[in-house]
C-alpha positions in Angstrom: -25.4 10.4 -11.2 -22.5 10.8 -13.9 -23.0 7.5 -14.7 -26.5 7.6 -15.8 -25.8 10.3 -17.5 -23.0 9.2 -19.8 -25.4 5.8 -20.0 -28.2 8.6 -21.2 -25.8 10.1 -23.5 -24.6 6.7 -25.2 -28.2 5.8 -25.7 -29.0 9.1 -27.4 -26.1 8.9 -29.6 -27.3 5.4 -30.8 -29.0 6.1 -34.4 -31.3 3.3 -33.9 -32.5 4.0 -30.8 -35.3 6.6 -31.2 -36.7 6.6 -27.7 -36.4 4.7 -24.8 -38.3 4.7 -21.5 -36.5 5.6 -17.9 -36.8 1.9 -16.8 -34.5 1.2 -19.4 -31.5 3.8 -18.1 -32.1 2.0 -14.6 -31.7 -1.7 -15.8 -28.5 -0.5 -18.0 -27.0 1.4 -14.8 -27.8 -1.5 -12.5 -26.1 -4.3 -15.3 -23.1 -2.1 -15.4 -23.0 -1.7 -11.5 -23.3 -5.8 -11.4 -20.6 -6.7 -14.1 -17.9 -4.0 -13.1 -18.3 -5.5 -9.4 -18.3 -9.2 -10.6 -15.4 -8.4 -12.5 -13.5 -6.6 -10.0 -14.2 -9.8 -7.7 -12.8 -12.1 -10.1 -9.5 -10.0 -10.4 -9.2 -9.7 -6.8 -9.1 -13.8 -6.8 -6.7 -14.0 -9.6 -4.5 -11.3 -8.0 -4.9 -13.4 -4.7 -3.8 -16.7 -6.2 -0.8 -15.0 -7.8 0.2 -14.1 -4.4 -0.8 -10.6 -4.5 -3.6 -10.2 -2.1 -5.5 -6.9 -2.3 -3.5 -5.5 -5.2 -5.0 -5.3 -8.4 -2.8 -5.2 -11.7 -3.9 -4.7 -15.1 -3.2 -8.5 -16.2 -5.9 -9.5 -13.5 -8.2 -7.2 -14.8 -8.1 -8.0 -18.4 -7.9 -12.0 -17.4 -11.1 -11.7 -15.4 -12.9 -9.4 -18.4 -12.1 -11.9 -20.9 -12.9 -15.0 -18.6 -16.2 -13.4 -18.0 -17.0 -12.8 -21.7 -16.1 -16.5 -22.4 -18.2 -17.6 -19.6 -21.4 -15.3 -20.3 -20.9 -14.9 -24.2 -19.6 -18.3 -25.4 -16.2 -17.4 -26.3 -12.7 -18.4 -24.8 -9.8 -16.7 -23.4 -7.3 -16.7 -26.3 -4.9 -19.4 -26.2 -2.1 -17.1 -27.1 -2.8 -14.8 -24.0 -2.6 -17.7 -21.4 0.7 -19.0 -22.8 2.1 -15.3 -22.1 0.9 -15.4 -18.8 2.3 -19.0 -18.3 5.4 -17.7 -19.6 5.7 -14.8 -17.6 5.2 -16.9 -14.3 7.2 -20.2 -15.9 9.9 -17.5 -16.1 10.3 -17.2 -12.4 12.7 -20.0 -10.8 11.3 -22.3 -7.9 12.8 -21.4 -4.8 15.4 -24.0 -3.8 14.2 -27.1 -1.9 15.8 -27.3 1.9 18.2 -29.8 2.5 16.8 -31.0 5.7 13.1 -31.5 4.3 11.6 -35.0 4.2 13.1 -37.9 2.2 15.9 -36.4 -0.2 14.7 -38.4 -3.8 16.9 -38.3 -7.1 
C-alpha cells in the first residue's frame, strides 16, 4: 500500500536508521492508523459538542491533536489557543430568553 511505502521511505531517509526489520514497518503502520483514528474520533466529539454533528473543521482536528499530544506525551494545549477558541465562541451572543419561560428573575 502507498502508506507502507511512504513509511518505508521515511525510515530509509533517516540517517540514524541503518536497517529495520519488516515487523517495524507493520508496527508503524498500525500505530499511524490507530493514532489517526483516535484523533479523528476526538475531533468528531469536539465538533458535536460545538453543535456541528458530523462536520469536522480544521480547528477540531487541531484541538484533538494538541489534546492527544498533551495527554500522551505530557505537554498541554497552549493557553493562547484555548483563549482564542473561547473568544471566537463567546463572540456570538446568546439567544434571548423568551418572555413566557419560567419565573422572571431580575
